Structures are given as C-alpha cells and as structure tokens.
N, C-alpha and C positions, 0 to 999 in steps of 0.2 A: 235207354237213350241211344239214338242212332249216332254212331261215331263218324266223324269226318274222315274220309279215306286218306286225307293228306298226312295224318300223324305217322302212318307206316313209312311214308317217304321221308318225312322230316326226322323220324326216329333214326333212319339210316345215317343221318348227319352225325349223330353221337358216335356211331361206330367209326365213321370216317374222320372225325375231327376232334377227338378227345383232347382236353387240356386240363391243367390242374384247377381244382376247385376245392374249397373247404367243405368238409362233410356237412356240418350243420347248416351253413349258408346254402349249399347246393340243395339239400333236402327241402329247406323252406321255399326256395325259389321254384323247385320242380313241382312241389305240391302245395301251392299257396292256398291257405285256409282249407286244406284237405282235398282240393280239386287239382287234378293233373293239368299242367300247362303244356300243351303240345309245343308251344313256341319255345319252351326251355330247351328242347332238343336241338334247336337251331341257334339259340342265343348263347347258352352257357359255354359251348365247346366249339365255336366257330372262329374263323379268321375274320379280318375286317375288310374294308373296301379294297385294299391292295390285293387280297386273296381273290375277291370277286373278279376284279379286273383281269387278273392273271388267268383265272379258271375259264372265263368265257371266251378267251382267245383260243382254247383248245378245240380241235375238230371233234364232232360227235364220236368218230372212231377212236380218237385218243382218249376221250373221256371214258368210253366204254372199256377200252383196254386197261386203263389205270384202275378203274373200279374192279374189274375182274381180277387184276393182279393183287389188289388188297384183300379181296375175298379169299383168294388162294392162300395168302399168308396167314390169315386168321385160322384157317382150317389146318390145325397142327397135325392131325392124324391122316390128312389127305383122303378122307372118306367121302368127300363131296358135300358134307353138311357142317354147319356151324352150330355148336352146342352152347348152352349157357356158360359152361366153363371156358370154352375157347373165346367167346365174345368177351367175357369178364377179364380174362388174361390180357387180351389185346387192348382193351380200354385202359387197364391199369398201366400197361406199357406205354400207352399214349400219354396218360397223365404225367408219368415220370419224364418222358422224352421232352414234352413241351415245358415242363417245370425247369428242367435242366437247361434247355435252350434259352428260356427267359432269364435264368440266373446268369448264364454266360454273357448275354447281351447287357444285362445290368452291370456286370463286372467291368466291361469296357467303358460304360458310361461313368461309373464311379471312380475308375482309375484315372484321375485327372492328369497326373504327370507321366502316365504311360510307363511306369516302372515295373509292371507286372504284379502289383499288389495294391490293395485298397486299405488305406489307413483310416483310423477312426475320424480324423479331421476331414478326409475326403468323403467319408460316408455322411458326415454332418452337412458338409457343403452341398452335396447332391440332394440331400433330403430337405434341408432347411435354409440353404443359401448362406449359411454362416456356421461357425464352430460354436457349439453349445456345451457348456460345462456346468453341471449342477453340483452343489455340495451334497454328498450322500447323507449327511447327518443333520441337515437343516431343512425342515418342512416349510413350505410357502403358505402364506395366509390365504391367498386366493385359491378357492377350491379347484377351479379349472386349471390354473397354473400348476398346482400341486399334483393333479392327475397327470398332466403332461410330464412333470418331473419324474414321477414314478415310472411311467412308460419309457422315458428316455433312459433312465438308469437300468431298467430291465434290458433294453436293447444293448447297452454298454456291457452288461454282464454276459449276455449271449455272444457278443462280439469277442470278448476276451476268452470265453470258453472255446469258441471256434478256432481261435488262434493257437494251434497246437505247438508250433515251433517258437512261440514267444517273440517272433520278429516284429518289425515296426508296423506291419499290416497283414492283411489276409491274402494268401494266394488264391487261385481260382477254386481249388478243392475246399479250402477253408471258407471261402465266401459262400459256396454252395451250402456248406454246413450251417453257416449263419442264417442264410435265407430260408433253407429247408432242413431244419434240424431233425425233422421226422424221417429224413432219408439217410441219415448218417448215424451209425451205431454209437459212436463215442459221445453223441449229444443226448442220448436217451435219458441218462441219469439227470442231466441238467434240466431237461424238459419236465421231468417228474418233480424235481425239487422246486422249480419255478411255480408249477401248478399248486404244490402243497403250500408254498408260501402265500399264495393268493387266496386259496380256498379253505385250507385247514385252519380254521379260526381257533380251535382249542389245542392245537399242537400235538395231537395224538398220533399223527402219521397216517390218518385216514380222512376221507371226505364223507361226511354223513349226508343224508337226504336234505336236512336243513341247510347245511353248508353248500350243498349242490345248488339249492334254489336261491342262494344269496340273500338279499335283503327282503325277500317277499314275506309278507305277513298277511294272513287272511283278514279280510274286512269282517269285523265282528257282526255286522248286520247281514252278511251274505250267508245263504244256506249251503253253498258249496264253492269250491275253488273255481276260478275262471278256467276256460278251456286250455289256455296255454300252459297253465300250471299242471293240469291233468296230463297233458302231453309230455311235459318234462318229467313228471313222476313216473310215467310209463317207461320213458327212455331210461331213467335211472334204474328201475327195477328189472326191466326186460332186456335192455341193451348193454348196460355197463356192469351192474352188480351180479356177476356171473355166479358167485357162490351164495347169493341171497342172504348175506349176513347183515344187510341194512347199511353198509358203508362200502366205499371204494378204496381198495388197497392200491399201492403204487402202480401195479400192472393194469388194474381195472381203470385207474385214473388216466393212464396213458391212452387207453382206447377212447376216452372222452375228449381229451385236450388235443390229440393229434388228429389231423384230418384223416378220416377213414376212407381212403380211396378204394379199398377193397369192397367195402359196403356199397359205395356209390356205384362202382363198376358192376357189381352183381345185380343191383337194382335196375340199372339201365339195360343189362343183358336180358333180364326177364321182361322188361318193358318192350324191347325190340322183338323178342319172340312172341309176346302177346299180340303185338300189332301186325307182324309180318308173316306169322306162321299160318299159311293157308290150309294145310291139311291136318293141322292139330297134332303133329308128331313131336312137338316141343323142340324142334330144331329147324334151322333155316337152310334151304338149298339155294344154290346160286340163282336158280330160276325164280324162286320166291323173292329174292332181293331185287333182281333185275325186272321183276314184274311191274314195278312202279318207277322204273328208271326215267321214262319220258316225263312223267309228272315231276319227278325229282329235279330233272335238268331244266325244266321250263317254268317251274313254279315261281311266281314273284314273291312268294312268302319265304323262300329260302335265301340264305346268304352264300350258299355253296360251301364246301368244306376244304379245310387246309390240305388234307391228306392226298387229295387227287392231284395236287400240284406240288406236293412235298415229296421229293425224290426219296427221302428216307423211308417212306412207307410204300411207294409203288414200285421202286426199283427191284430188280430181280434178286439182289442180295441185300437183306435187311440187317 
C-alpha cells in the first residue's frame, strides 16, 4: 500500500507536542482496529485553537529557528542525529511537563478560596458543583448510583493518601500526587493496593488471567474468543506477566494499571523514524526532519504544535 507522504510531517507533531495520555487509551486510539491512524499524531498530542492562532503569527524564519532549536535539544549527544532513545526520552519529558502544567492549572481552579490548598469540599464543588458525602458502609440499590459511590470513595481514599501532612487540604505537590499518583513514589503502594482491591477477586495478592479479563465469559456457541479478548490475552502474557507464571504480582500489576508513558514514547519514536528516515540508518538528521517542513507548516490537516510557541521547549536553556 502506498503511504501518504503527510504522515512523516504529521508524525513530527508528536515530537514537538507531546502531552500526557493513558497508555491503553493511547494505544487503542493510535491503532484503531489494528490500522495506524496518521491523524493520531496530530490529535493526541496537540494544542487547541489558541495554540494555532499563536503559532501562525510567527514569521517563517522564527518558525524555522524554533524548530531547529528543539531538534538540537533532543540531540543529547550533539552528534547531529536523533536516535530512538533520544526521541523517546524527549517525548517522555514532554508527557511529564504537560501533565504537571495541567495539574498546576487545575490546582488554581480547584482552590476556590485562594488559600494555597485544595480541600476535599473544594474538589467536590469543582467536580460536581456540590459537596458529596457517601456512607462507606451502605451500598445503594441503584446500580449506576452504586458504581458512582464506589468511584467517589476511591477518589476520597486517594485524596487522603496524597495528603501527607494531614492538613485541611492538599498543597500543590500533594495535589499533583492526587492527580498523577504514577509520578510520585509515595503513592505507588496505594496504586497497587487499589488495583488489587478491584481485580484480585480471590484475595491471593495476585491477578490471574481470568481476573484480568474481568466479567468476560466465552459464548458457549462460539468456536473461539472474540478479537479483543485475544488481544487482551496477548497483552497479559507478553506485556505484563514478565515471569510467565500465569498471574500478575504487585510490580507486574503496576505496569498494567499505571499509564506506561515509556512504552508509548518508544512506540512513537520508532514510528517517527519509520516515517522520516530517508536513508534507512535508523536515526534522523536535521535535514530529514526539515525535508517536509514546508508541508508541515502549510498543511491544512495539521493543528500545529505547542512546543514551537512554548518557550519551555525552544528557549536556549531548558
């Protein structure tokens, strides 16, 4: 199949505009029904209309200058080429940067009384426009309401765990731990225990393949499992169950329930090289990246990227 030449350009957007995304969701969006979506590279990791408006105001010279500055920063060993490792490291850094920026902005919005902390009541008001308080020991008859009660109680437990100083609310660092527990070491054990409570039905401290698949039961009239189950089984055996003992221990479980930005970044680095490596040396030169710059800048299919107008990325000192 002949590839559209645009994905190489659009793929560059990932490099320039990485932002946080959940590993499972990102993988499904990027390869919907097994087919690569070139538009994912511009959709998943881009700024919105404000970023577009700001970017198009730049002169071509300034656009070119900022792009070259970013390429230089990715090239950690300054050898003039971007390797898979360098691209992956940069994308991971971008994931974390934008996740932290988003959390900081949320903190301002949630801190209703501007006292420098977010209380549980303030969190509820921001999320639900009212303070919600469920009885931990009383299940609700309505299935949908009970499901919400369970999710709300989980949020409350994570909020309390993030609150290290036992103050009336979360400071910025604690709020980041609440919103992104995968980024904070002291939340790791909580994340594991929360996952075990949800998936470890027999209480043995592990998650079996059956528990991993949840409520799925094969149709007795079917000759084989549906495609999505085959995919999930493959992920269980080849991605998560590293010791091949047929169950996930706490550390293996962590790799499943926590967004695997490292895996996403590596996948995207490989994708960029596949699309843009003109001489098949498995690395990208500045010339190879700039080869499609005109198409990148003028394509109506692109939303343009955050990083070319985000000083954090193109400024001389990162």
